[in-house]
N, C-alpha and C positions, 0 to 999 in steps of 0.2 A: 876730506870734507866728511862732516859727521852726518850719518843718516838718523832721520828721525822715524820713530815707530809709527805705525798706522794709528795706534791707540793715541798717541800724543797728537797727531795731526787731527783726528776726530775730535779730541777735546778742543783744539783750537778753532775747528769749524763751529762747534757748538757755542763756544764762548762768543764768537763774533755775531752770532745770530741776534736779532732784536728779541726782547722778552716775549712779544706776541707772535712769534714764529710758529708755524704749524709743522706737523710731521712732514708734509709735503714739501715745505720750505727746506727742512734738513735733508730729505732724500734727493731734492734737486741740488743741493750744494755738494753733496757726496757724489752725485752722478757727474756733474760738471768737473769736479776734481778729478775723478777716475778717467774721464774722457780726455781730458788735457794730458795726463800722465801717459795714457795709452798711446795717444798721438805723438808725444815726444819720443817714446821708446821706438814707435815705428819709424819716425824720421831718423833716429839714430842707427837704426837697423837697416836703413836704406828701403823701407817698404813704403815708398811714396810714389805718386804719378804726378808728372809734370802738368801744370795747369792748361797748357796748350792742348796736351793730348786729352784731357777730360773735356775741354771745351769742344774739340773737334768730335770726339765719340758722341757727345749729346746734341751736337749741331748747334752749339752756342757761338755767338760772335766773338771775335778775338779782340 
């Protein structure tokens, strides 16, 4: 599997944005991308909590 550099991915994110995008739009896209990648890494490393445990902890219905 070929890894793509952050710089290349940043270019792709910018290229996908509409012309009228703001700095906030770009920052949001970067934030979402980083959050998803972080979550996937946590999942691979076993750093997750079962949904039932979370619901019980916060008193939410199952």
